[in-house]
Backbone as a ProteinNet text record, in pm:
[ID]
protein_1_A
[PRIMARY]
XXXXXXXXXXXXXXXXXXXXXXXXXXXXXXXXXXXXXXXXXXXXXXXXXXXXXXXXXXXXXXXXXXXXXXXXXXXXXXXXXXXXXXXXXXXXX
[TERTIARY]
8159	8147.7	8100.3	8225.7	8206.7	8134.7	8107.5	8035.5	8083.5	8039.2	8099.3	8029.9	8101.7	8047.2	7921.1	7847.3	7755.2	7794.2	7888.4	7865.2	7766.4	7752.8	7704.6	7723.7	7592.7	7547.4	7645.1	7674.2	7761.4	7923.6	7951	8086.3	8138.4	8071.1	8038.5	8086.3	7924.8	7927.1	8022.5	8059.3	8181.3	8310.1	8340.9	8466.1	8451.2	8335.5	8310.4	8311	8279.8	8288.2	8438.6	8520.9	8695.9	8773.5	8708.3	8739.4	8762.3	8627.9	8571.7	8625.9	8645.1	8693.4	8870.8	8925.2	9045.5	9033.2	8993.4	8973.9	8995.6	8846.3	8832.5	8959.4	9071.4	9122.2	9265.8	9277.3	9408.7	9310.8	9438	9430.3	9484.4	9424	9441.8	9571.7	9622.5	9744.1	9762.2	9611.9	9636.5	9550.6	9586.4	9572.5	9706.2	9753.8	9826.1	9803.5	9912.5	9833.8	9964.2	10061.8	10181.9	10213.7	10088.7	10109.7	9956.2	9966.7	9852.7	9836.2	9774.1	9816.1	9745.4	9806.3	9747	9638.4	9558.8	9459.2	9496.7	9424.9	9418.8	9294.7	9143.4	9000.3	9059.2	9120.7	9059.6	9064.2	9123.1	9104.1	8950.4	8920.8	8755.7	8680	8697.5	8620.2	8566.5	8673	8655	8624.9	8609.1	8513.5	8427.2	8384.2	8214.6	8192.3	8175.8	8101.3	8001.4	7810.4	7732.1	7597.2	7634.1	7490.9	7450.9	7327.9	7248.2	7176.1	7107.3	7027.4	6901.7	6830.3	6675.9	6589.4	6500.6	6438.8	6371.9	6338.2	6255.4	6126.5	6094.5	5946.5	5919	6040.8	6049.8	6100.3	6246.1	6266.8	6117.5	5963.7	5897.6	5832	5819.1	5753.6	5877.7	5958.9	6086.3	6154.6	6112.3	6136.5	6231.1	6289.8	6436.1	6511	6626.3	6667.4	6646.3	6601.1	6523.6	6425.2	6358.7	6185.3	6238.8	6330.9	6420.6	6434.1	6481.5	6566.2	6434	6355.6	6215.3	6197.3	6156.3	6117.6	6134.5	6321.2	6351.5	6384.7	6381.7	6369.4	6265.9	6134.6	6037.1	6027.9	6042	6027.2	6136.5	6278.3	6365.3	6324.2	6243.6	6150.5	6012.1	5980.2	5859.9	5932.9	6023.6	6141.1	6177.7	6222.1	6216.1	6114.1	6012.8	5876.2	5836.1	5852.9	5840.1	5949.5	6049.3	6143.1	6113.7	6084.3	6112.8	5954.6	5868.1	5705.5	5745.5	5812.2	5798.9	5862.5	5989.4	6048.4	5940.1	5865.2	5778.2	5710.2	5631.7	5544.7	5550.9	5737.9	5737.8	5740.6	5699	5584.4	5748.1	5736.5	5858.5	5841.3	5886.8	5841.1	5871
305.2	337.6	198.8	213.8	64.6	117.5	1.2	15.4	-3.9	64.6	-10.9	-117.5	-229.3	-316.8	-231.3	-287.3	-282	-338.1	-286.2	-288.7	-363.3	-565.9	-581.3	-530.5	-601.4	-580.7	-714.6	-778.4	-881.6	-839.8	-744.8	-708.9	-677.6	-592.4	-570.1	-636	-737.3	-815.2	-930.2	-986.4	-1072.4	-1008.3	-910.4	-849.9	-851.2	-810.3	-791.6	-947.3	-1034.3	-1140.3	-1212.6	-1127.5	-1234.8	-1169.2	-1040.9	-942.8	-989.3	-1011.9	-1139.1	-1238.4	-1304.7	-1407.7	-1363.6	-1307.7	-1287.6	-1243.5	-1180.2	-1096.6	-1219.1	-1319.8	-1445.7	-1581.1	-1566.8	-1671.5	-1613.4	-1451.1	-1427.2	-1461.9	-1583.4	-1591	-1485.7	-1423.8	-1277.2	-1352.8	-1236.8	-1318.9	-1363	-1279.1	-1345.7	-1463.8	-1559.5	-1759.8	-1820	-1915.5	-1976.6	-2120.8	-2171.8	-2319.2	-2390.1	-2354.7	-2395.9	-2479.9	-2576.5	-2616.3	-2760.9	-2752.1	-2868.9	-2948.7	-3053.1	-3182.6	-3184.8	-3217	-3201.7	-3304.8	-3399.3	-3479.6	-3567.2	-3513.1	-3535.1	-3606.7	-3566.9	-3656.5	-3698.1	-3763.1	-3804.2	-3956.7	-4009.1	-4192.7	-4219.6	-4064.9	-4116.3	-4112	-4017.5	-3917.3	-4043.4	-4127.8	-4219.5	-4360.4	-4358.8	-4491.3	-4473.6	-4341.8	-4349.1	-4213.4	-4188	-4108.1	-4206.4	-4114.4	-4182.9	-4131.8	-4066.5	-3933.1	-4024.4	-4001.8	-4062.3	-3864.7	-3857.4	-3774.3	-3812.9	-3757.2	-3805.6	-3726.6	-3795.2	-3678.2	-3601.3	-3429.9	-3390.8	-3444.5	-3520.6	-3553.9	-3660.3	-3777.9	-3813.4	-3707	-3641.1	-3486.7	-3503.7	-3416.1	-3378.5	-3486.8	-3593.9	-3676.9	-3725.3	-3645	-3688.1	-3588.3	-3515.9	-3397.6	-3405.2	-3478.4	-3456.4	-3626	-3689.7	-3802.5	-3928.1	-3881.1	-4025.5	-4004.2	-3970.7	-4009	-4046.4	-4031.5	-4173.9	-4285.2	-4330.4	-4387.2	-4494.4	-4428.6	-4526.8	-4605.6	-4481.9	-4577	-4663	-4645.6	-4740.4	-4860	-4853.1	-4981	-5048.5	-4953.4	-5060.5	-5127.6	-5076.2	-5151.3	-5257.1	-5267.2	-5388.7	-5466.5	-5422.5	-5567.4	-5622.8	-5544.6	-5634.6	-5687.9	-5638	-5717.3	-5862.1	-5889.7	-5989.9	-6076.7	-6047.2	-6129.5	-6193.6	-6091.6	-6221.8	-6264.1	-6241.9	-6379.8	-6508.3	-6441.3	-6589.8	-6608.7	-6533.8	-6643.5	-6762.8	-6680	-6739.5	-6937.3	-6912.6	-7028.4	-7121.3	-7122.9	-7189	-7208	-7188.4	-7217.3	-7326.3	-7330.3	-7526.2	-7598	-7674.2	-7817.4	-7887.8	-8041.3	-8105.5	-8234.4	-8307.7	-8410.3	-8534.7
-1273.5	-1133	-1056.8	-954.3	-861.5	-766.2	-684.1	-610.2	-515.1	-341.4	-168.9	-224.5	-92.6	-42.4	109.8	91.5	195.8	344.3	444.1	610	604.9	676.3	719.5	934.2	961.4	1154.7	1172.6	1086.1	1216	1235	1180.1	1183.2	1335.2	1396.7	1476.7	1619.9	1646.9	1723.6	1709.2	1593.2	1543.5	1698.1	1614.8	1670.5	1822.8	1911.9	2040.6	2161	2054.5	2096	2067.8	1988.7	2004.9	2071.7	2151.7	2248	2360.2	2386.4	2523.7	2558.3	2446.1	2376.9	2492.5	2391.3	2441	2584.1	2671.9	2768.2	2871.2	2864.8	2916.2	2926	2873.1	2800	2941.2	2939.4	3051	3187	3220.1	3379	3429	3520.3	3692.1	3723.2	3793.4	3832.6	3975.7	4068.5	4218.8	4181.6	4113.8	4073.4	4056.2	4173.1	4162.6	4098.3	4008.3	3981.7	3906.5	4079.8	4087.8	4133	4225.9	4305.3	4224.9	4141.8	4091.5	4028.7	4002.3	3951.2	3846	3736.3	3603.3	3584.3	3578.5	3504.8	3635.1	3779.1	3900.5	3888.3	3811.4	3810.7	3659.5	3609.8	3500	3471.8	3614.5	3590.3	3610.7	3772.1	3759.1	3720.6	3643.4	3531.8	3428.3	3322.4	3318.5	3305.2	3460.3	3515.8	3539.5	3613.8	3575.3	3557.4	3423.7	3349.4	3271.8	3302.9	3242.6	3275.5	3126.1	3080.8	2988.9	2968.3	2878.1	2886.1	2698.9	2696	2624.4	2665	2659.4	2526	2512.1	2329.7	2465.4	2364.5	2468.4	2476.5	2423.1	2436	2581.1	2609.4	2718.5	2807.1	2805.7	2905.4	2959.6	2891.9	2927.2	3038.8	3069.3	3146.6	3278.7	3267.1	3378	3389.1	3562.2	3566	3670.2	3665.9	3734.7	3697.2	3754.4	3700	3810.7	3925.4	4014.8	3962	3902.2	3854.4	3778.2	3642.4	3509.2	3594.7	3698.7	3792.4	3797	3869.2	3939.4	3850.8	3682.9	3572.6	3508.5	3563.9	3489.4	3573.5	3707	3799.4	3775.9	3777.4	3779.3	3653.2	3508.3	3432.3	3366.7	3399.6	3517.9	3536.7	3712.7	3756.5	3716.8	3583.9	3518.7	3437.6	3380.1	3274.3	3344.5	3436.9	3556.9	3590.6	3659.4	3646.1	3470.3	3389.7	3301.7	3274.5	3259.2	3205.7	3348.2	3438.9	3589	3515.4	3503.9	3505.9	3352.5	3210.4	3103	3117	3247.9	3241.6	3312.2	3413.3	3508.6	3400.5	3320.1	3253.8	3175	3119.2	3028.3	3083.8	3012.8	3071.7	3024.2	3152.9	3113	3030.5	2932.8	2914.9	2965.9
[MASK]
+++++++++++++++++++++++++++++++++++++++++++++++++++++++++++++++++++++++++++++++++++++++++++++

């Protein structure tokens, strides 16, 4: 006597996901890309990308990019002040 394999619940969602992905890949006929320029913004993208990912505990402290920038500027200024003060305290022979 052979046993039948139990059908998992994952087959239907996978099939639905594949079908929706196939539909999403099709370009609708009213879109016209014939005048498009390939890689138009590629050089600008390479020059200006500066994405930094924060750890979740750090991200909780900063609500937006402006808050992060303010904090980094304060820290940079403090570091600059510490450097200038340490140079002025040097003794000359």
